[in-house]
One Martini backbone bead per residue (centre of mass of N, CA, C, O) as a GRO file, in nm:
protein
  152
    1MET     BB    1   7.852  15.779  13.961
    2MET     BB    2   7.637  15.708  13.699
    3VAL     BB    3   7.475  15.499  13.491
    4HIS     BB    4   7.486  15.704  13.239
    5GLN     BB    5   7.817  15.717  13.255
    6VAL     BB    6   7.844  15.445  13.147
    7SER     BB    7   8.100  15.308  12.936
    8SER     BB    8   8.259  15.179  12.685
    9ASP     BB    9   8.541  15.118  12.563
   10VAL     BB   10   8.757  15.203  12.340
   11GLY     BB   11   8.773  14.951  12.109
   12GLU     BB   12   8.611  14.696  12.212
   13ARG     BB   13   8.449  14.733  11.946
   14ARG     BB   14   8.464  14.603  11.628
   15THR     BB   15   8.382  14.672  11.321
   16ARG     BB   16   8.303  14.513  11.054
   17LYS     BB   17   8.414  14.436  10.745
   18ARG     BB   18   8.256  14.574  10.455
   19VAL     BB   19   8.258  14.411  10.165
   20GLY     BB   20   8.140  14.520   9.851
   21ARG     BB   21   8.014  14.850   9.907
   22GLY     BB   22   8.172  15.035   9.735
   23ILE     BB   23   8.400  15.274   9.680
   24GLY     BB   24   8.344  15.452   9.944
   25SER     BB   25   8.435  15.233  10.163
   26GLY     BB   26   8.736  15.099  10.065
   27HIS     BB   27   8.598  14.791   9.990
   28GLY     BB   28   8.564  14.770   9.697
   29LYS     BB   29   8.544  14.573   9.414
   30THR     BB   30   8.804  14.377   9.535
   31SER     BB   31   8.783  14.349   9.848
   32GLY     BB   32   9.116  14.329   9.923
   33ARG     BB   33   9.244  14.118   9.683
   34GLY     BB   34   9.298  14.236   9.429
   35HIS     BB   35   9.446  14.125   9.128
   36LYS     BB   36   9.403  13.848   9.054
   37GLY     BB   37   9.467  13.542   9.110
   38ALA     BB   38   9.429  13.321   9.374
   39GLY     BB   39   9.369  13.539   9.595
   40SER     BB   40   9.085  13.634   9.436
   41ARG     BB   41   8.965  13.357   9.487
   42SER     BB   42   8.775  13.135   9.581
   43GLY     BB   43   8.904  12.910   9.824
   44HIS     BB   44   9.174  13.048   9.898
   45LYS     BB   45   9.475  12.894  10.066
   46ASN     BB   46   9.747  12.931  10.228
   47ARG     BB   47  10.001  12.790  10.330
   48LEU     BB   48  10.176  12.808  10.620
   49VAL     BB   49  10.475  12.791  10.450
   50PHE     BB   50  10.431  13.016  10.262
   51GLU     BB   51  10.667  13.241  10.067
   52GLY     BB   52  10.571  13.371   9.779
   53GLY     BB   53  10.740  13.147   9.590
   54GLN     BB   54  10.979  13.098   9.713
   55MET     BB   55  11.215  12.911   9.840
   56PRO     BB   56  11.176  12.700  10.079
   57LEU     BB   57  11.346  12.643  10.356
   58VAL     BB   58  11.346  12.323  10.340
   59ARG     BB   59  11.485  12.342  10.045
   60ARG     BB   60  11.747  12.522  10.105
   61ILE     BB   61  11.842  12.310  10.282
   62ALA     BB   62  12.052  12.072  10.346
   63LYS     BB   63  12.093  11.737  10.323
   64ARG     BB   64  12.172  11.573  10.635
   65GLY     BB   65  12.214  11.272  10.720
   66PHE     BB   66  12.177  10.967  10.934
   67ASN     BB   67  11.968  10.711  11.079
   68ASN     BB   68  11.871  10.388  11.253
   69ARG     BB   69  11.621  10.437  11.443
   70ALA     BB   70  11.386  10.284  11.277
   71PHE     BB   71  11.566   9.993  11.296
   72GLY     BB   72  11.565   9.949  11.580
   73THR     BB   73  11.564   9.833  11.910
   74GLU     BB   74  11.296   9.811  12.145
   75TYR     BB   75  11.281   9.830  12.500
   76ILE     BB   76  11.158   9.678  12.793
   77LEU     BB   77  11.247   9.761  13.107
   78VAL     BB   78  11.352   9.531  13.375
   79ARG     BB   79  11.391   9.532  13.707
   80LEU     BB   80  11.495   9.355  13.978
   81LYS     BB   81  11.322   9.496  14.196
   82ASP     BB   82  11.058   9.416  14.058
   83LEU     BB   83  11.087   9.107  14.092
   84GLU     BB   84  11.119   9.105  14.399
   85LYS     BB   85  10.838   9.239  14.465
   86ARG     BB   86  10.631   9.055  14.263
   87PHE     BB   87  10.777   8.784  14.318
   88GLU     BB   88  10.806   8.450  14.386
   89ASN     BB   89  10.933   8.174  14.473
   90GLY     BB   90  10.961   7.997  14.155
   91ASP     BB   91  10.884   8.170  13.948
   92LEU     BB   92  10.770   8.283  13.640
   93VAL     BB   93  10.930   8.490  13.392
   94ASP     BB   94  10.718   8.660  13.160
   95LEU     BB   95  10.498   8.822  12.980
   96SER     BB   96  10.243   8.743  13.124
   97SER     BB   97  10.343   8.784  13.417
   98LEU     BB   98  10.417   9.075  13.391
   99ASN     BB   99  10.137   9.169  13.306
  100SER     BB  100   9.977   9.059  13.568
  101LYS     BB  101  10.174   9.216  13.785
  102GLY     BB  102  10.235   9.513  13.644
  103VAL     BB  103  10.526   9.573  13.531
  104ILE     BB  104  10.376   9.575  13.248
  105LYS     BB  105  10.244   9.672  12.977
  106THR     BB  106  10.144   9.657  12.685
  107ARG     BB  107  10.304   9.556  12.405
  108ALA     BB  108  10.456   9.686  12.160
  109GLU     BB  109  10.531   9.677  11.848
  110GLY     BB  110  10.862   9.539  11.851
  111MET     BB  111  10.893   9.505  12.155
  112LEU     BB  112  11.124   9.422  12.397
  113ILE     BB  113  11.227   9.226  12.671
  114LYS     BB  114  11.446   9.348  12.937
  115VAL     BB  115  11.681   9.263  13.171
  116VAL     BB  116  11.792   9.461  13.439
  117GLY     BB  117  11.929   9.586  13.682
  118GLY     BB  118  11.850   9.715  13.983
  119GLY     BB  119  11.899   9.544  14.236
  120GLU     BB  120  11.804   9.279  14.432
  121LEU     BB  121  11.815   8.910  14.461
  122THR     BB  122  11.651   8.637  14.661
  123LYS     BB  123  11.504   8.483  14.435
  124ARG     BB  124  11.398   8.190  14.262
  125LEU     BB  125  11.403   8.241  13.911
  126THR     BB  126  11.238   8.207  13.600
  127VAL     BB  127  11.371   8.346  13.297
  128LYS     BB  128  11.162   8.457  13.001
  129VAL     BB  129  11.321   8.648  12.764
  130ASP     BB  130  11.465   8.841  12.522
  131ALA     BB  131  11.662   9.010  12.732
  132CYS     BB  132  11.990   9.014  12.906
  133THR     BB  133  12.206   9.113  13.125
  134ARG     BB  134  12.488   9.006  13.263
  135GLY     BB  135  12.438   9.111  13.551
  136ALA     BB  136  12.139   9.002  13.580
  137ALA     BB  137  12.214   8.701  13.526
  138ALA     BB  138  12.414   8.674  13.760
  139VAL     BB  139  12.198   8.734  13.992
  140VAL     BB  140  11.995   8.506  13.923
  141THR     BB  141  12.203   8.261  13.944
  142ALA     BB  142  12.290   8.324  14.238
  143ALA     BB  143  11.985   8.280  14.350
  144GLY     BB  144  11.907   7.997  14.170
  145GLY     BB  145  11.839   8.076  13.888
  146THR     BB  146  11.710   8.120  13.546
  147VAL     BB  147  11.817   8.208  13.205
  148THR     BB  148  11.607   8.278  12.907
  149THR     BB  149  11.657   8.360  12.575
  150ASN     BB  150  11.570   8.454  12.240
  151GLN     BB  151  11.856   8.560  12.219
  152SER     BB  152  12.171   8.440  12.081
   0.00000   0.00000   0.00000
């Protein structure tokens, strides 16, 4: 094969459609936009979900169900094993100390801190959080610590 025999593949480059260049071009007069209507006007774009004017799918399907997820309480869960690993005997466990020790990152708006089980605790800690499970509270008090929750 010689250099002069090398050619590009057929169809590799598509010539652009030149519209509005006379009847003989096949794209003259209305330039492929049809007659009248919004589609023939400049600046017109169909919505992504537009279905040609028929009732859209989202409106054809019945509205059903409801849930209270938007109004629910979201918790940041803190496990006992994390408290055991990061805190010393006699420490206070609250939002600022959990943040400074890296147990939790910054709290999102409306989220509460809840201590849950998951591990053992041998250190006497003073826990002041938004909520605590019964099991986790029992483990903390058994280790000689105290639990105070903001929710009564």
